[in-house]
N, C-alpha and C positions, 0 to 999 in steps of 0.2 A: 693357185688361188690365194695362198698365203702371201706370196710376193705381191700380187695385185692388190690385196687388201692393205698391205703395208704402204704401198705407193699411194693409195687413196687417203689413208690416214695422215701421210706426210705431205700432202698437197700444199705447196707454199703460198698459194694465192686463193682468193675467194672465187667461187664459181656460181654463186646464187644468181638467178633462181634455179640453176641446174645443180644436181648433187655432185659431190666429189667422188669420182669413179676411177678405179685403177684397172689397167688392162695389161696382159702379158701374152705375147705370141710365142708359141713353142713349136719347134720342128726337130725331129730326130732326138727328142729328149733334151734339147738345149733351148734356152731362152734366146730368141733372136731379136725381140723388140719389146719395148715397154712404152706405156703412155698413161698420162693422167688428164682429166678434163681441164681444158684451158678456161680462162675467164669467159663469162657469158657473151655469146655471139661468135665465139671462136670454136675450134674443133673439140669434139668429144674425145674421150680417152681412146676409143677404138680407132678413130681416124688417125690420131697421133701415132699409135702403135703401127697401124698399117702403112702409114707413110714412111716410118722408120724401116720397116721390114722390106718394103718395095716388092719386087718380083718374087722374093723368097717366101712371101706369104702363101703362095699357091701350095695347097696340100698341107698347110700347117694347122695347128689348133690354137684357138683363142680362149683365154681365161679372163673373164671380166666380172667385176663385183656386182654389176647391175645389168639386167636384160638390155640388149641394144635397142635403141629407139627405132620406131618404124614409121614415124611421121615427120613432116617437114615443119620445122619451127624457124629459128634464126639460121639453122644449118640444115642441110639435107639429111635424110634418114641414114643411120649407121648401117642398117640392114642392107641397103643397096651397095654400099662400099664393101661390105663383107662378102656379098655374093660375087661382086665383080673381082674381088681378090682371090676367089676360088679356094677359100678355106675348106677344110674337110670336117671340122667340128668346132662348135662354140659351146663353152661351159659358162653358165652364169651363176652368180651367187644367189641372187633373188630376182623375182619377177618385178618389173617396174610397176609401182602402184598407180602411176598416172593413167587415168581412163583412156587416154589416147594411145597407150601402149598395152599394158596389162595382159601380157601373153602373146600379143600380136607379133611382136618382134621375133620370138622363137618360132611361132607358127609359120611366118614368112620364110625363115631360114630353113625350116623343115621341108616346106613345099619346094624349095630350090635345091633340095637334095643334100643339105648340110646337116650333119648329125648335131643334136643338141642335148645338153644336160642342164638341169637346174637344181640348186640346193647344196652345192659343194661349199662348205663353211657358211651355210645359209644363215645360221643364227648370228655369227660374227658379222657377216655382211649386213644383215638386217639391223643390228645394233648400231653399226656405223651410219647407216642410212636413215635412222629414226627421225632426225630433223626434217629430211626431205619428205618422208612419209607423212609426218604431222602437217607440214606445209601443204601437201597435195590433198590430203583427205580431210583435215580439220580446218583448212583455210586460215591458218594462223601460224606464227613462228613457233619453233621449239623454244621453250622458256627455261633458262638456267638461272636458278637463284644462287647468288654468290655472296658470301659474307666472311669477314674476318672477325672472330669472336674470342672473348676471354673464356676461361674455364667455366665461369658462372653465366655464360650465354649473353654477354653484353657486347654491343658493337660500338659503344661510345659511353663517355661519362654522362651524368645528368646534364652537364653544361654543353654536351655535344662534341667534346674533344675526342678524336679517334686516331690521330696520327702519332706513332704508328702502333697498332696492336700487334701485328705480326712482323717478322723479320724480312730481310732482303730477299731470301730465297722464295718465300711464299709470295711476296709482292711481284717478283719476276714471273712466277707462275700465273698470277692474275693477268699480267700483261700478255702472256701467251694465250690466255682465254680470250682476251679482247681482240688479239690478232686473228683468231679463228672465227669470232662472232661477226655477224653482219651489222649488228647494232648493240649499243649498251644503253640500258634504261636506268634512270634514278627518279626518285620522288622529288617534289618541290622542296621539301625541308632539307634533304641532302644537298640539293643544288644551292640552296641559300646558305647553309651552315658551312659546308666543305668547299664550295666553289670549285668542284673538280674539273679537270680537263678531259678526262675519259679517253686519253690518247694512248698509243702504244709507244713506250719509251725504253723499257728495260730489255726488250727482245727485238728482233728484226720482224717487221710486219707492217701492214697498212692500218691506218686508223679506222675504227668502225664508225658508223653513223651514231650520233648522240640523240637520245630521246629523253624528254622530261615529261612527267605526268603532273599537271597542275590544274585543278578544277577552275580556279579563278585567275589563272595566268599571272600569279603574283611572283614574278621573277625579275631580277635585276638585268636589264638589257646589256649590261657590261659583263655578265657572267661568262666565265671562261668557255663553257661548253656550248654557248649559243653561237649563231652565225651560220654560214653556208654548210649544208650537210646535217644540221641539227633539226630536230622535230619536236614540237611541243604539242602534246595531247591535252586539250583544255575543254572545259564545259562550254556548251553553246551560249550560255548567258555571261560569259566572262566579260569584264569591262572592256569596251572597245578601245579606250585610251591605252590600256595595257597591251592589247593585241597590236595596236598600231606601232607602239614603241618596239615590240619584239619583232614585228615584220620588217622594220628598218634595218635590223641586223642581218637579214638574209635567211633567218630561221623560217622553216616551213611550219605553218600553224594548221592543226587538224582539229576541228570541232567534233566532239562526240557527246553522246547522251550522258545525263547524270541520273543515277538511281538513288534509292534511299541509302545505299552503301557507299555512295560517291560516284566517281567516274565509271562508266561502263567499260571495264577493262577488256571484256571480250570483244566489244566493238572496236576498241582501240587497237587490239592485236590484229584484228581483221584488216584495219586500215594500214597497219605496218606490212602485212602480207601483200596487200595491194601494191606496196612499194618494193616488192621483191626481197623483203627481209625474211629469211628462212630461219636463222638462229638468232636469239635475243638473250643477251647476258644482262641480268638484273642485279645491280649493285646496291640496292637499298633505297631507302632505309627499311626499318622494321615494319612500318605501316604498309608499304608497297608489297613487301614480301608476304605479309599476312593477308592482304587483300587477294593476291594472286593464288595463294594456297586455299583460302576460303572459297574462292570461285572455281577451284579445280583446274586452274590454268597453268600451273607450274609442272614441268616435266622432269627436271633434274636439279640436284642440289650440289653445290661445291662450297664446303665450309672449311675455313682455315682456323684451327683452334690453337690459341697461344697460351703458354703457361703463365697466365696472368689472372689476377682477380681484381675486379673493378668495384663490385658492390652494386648499389642501386643506380645503375646506369640505364642506357637505352637497350631494350631487348632486341634480339635478332628477328623475332617474329612477334609483331605487335598485333595480336589476334586474340579474341576471347578464348579462354582455356577450354579444352575438350573436357567432357565429363569424366572420362576414365582414361588410363594410360593406353588401353587397347584402342581407343578412338583417336589416338594421335597419328601423325604422319611418320613415315620412316623411310630411310634410304635402303633400297634393296633391288639388286645386289649393291654392295658398297665396297669401294676401294679405299684402303687406308694407307697413306703414304707420308712418311716423315719428311719434313722440309726444314732443315736446320733445327732450331729449337721448337718449331711448330709441327702440327700434324694436319694433313689435308684429308678430309672425308668427302668422297665423291660417289654419287650413285643416283639411280632413278628414284623419283619420289613415288612412294606407294601410298595410295589413299585408303583410309579405313573403310571397311564395309559396315555401314551403320546397321544393317539388318542382322549381321551375325555377331556383333560385339555387344 
């Protein structure tokens, strides 16, 4: 299962809306085949492994990070192929949270006389599959807040200058995050001030979709991130002249509701999920980070801390202060990794329990 999980984590391509799954076929104590999920519409990990094993799969055991699917989607059910291959046992890391599966895959295999086990490296498999679980059960993408910050918690000077707070190693790691994410989101101010491309450049990988949040669609149609593949989430009352200019670039325009706090980000994330965006990397600015945290919509944080002091610059989280330290958000568990002169802090975002603090 450890090999299968490593395969899943190293999947070199996007599979959304399917999860990245790893699969290993073992016979006589030896690995005879491996597989990972191919891009959407192509074979799942189990099918790739079975096709590699061929006739040798008969009587073998399969270790797969997620329960095999039991329904017909873009591809036939994996359970049918497993039964036809005459495997003797299937071990799954976790049950598939998709209501169309959710234990049915293992039940079908059991009914066909194939032994099954669930839960081997279950916590590790569940952690890897957390974005897919969020997408299925919450109907929104898994949201990762990313920021490069100074020691005093600033992402830019007061004038908006931010290139570059961190060094090359940290920036390359950011591009690796982009290559893994389905889409990258920024706020309108970041789009106007930085004019980012949001592409993958320092590592090998495909560019993610680009998303801009702008209530009034106040964006330069010549901005680098606009065009085919880009999405602008805007208010329903945004000036039509601006929308028309943005539409001419090939950018997809998505109208969402506006609340007292600004754009309804929950509605916006739901719209992104409708477009099969499972993982969303949010690169700022501080207002967007703060809004997502305040709405309870951020799942993970990746912060690159540079040994620099900026002073009264722009904060990484532009959100009203909590009343006490105990009411703040925290990363837990947190991974701390040196990157050149910088340090990366990455972890799940833990929300404060207002009733107990």
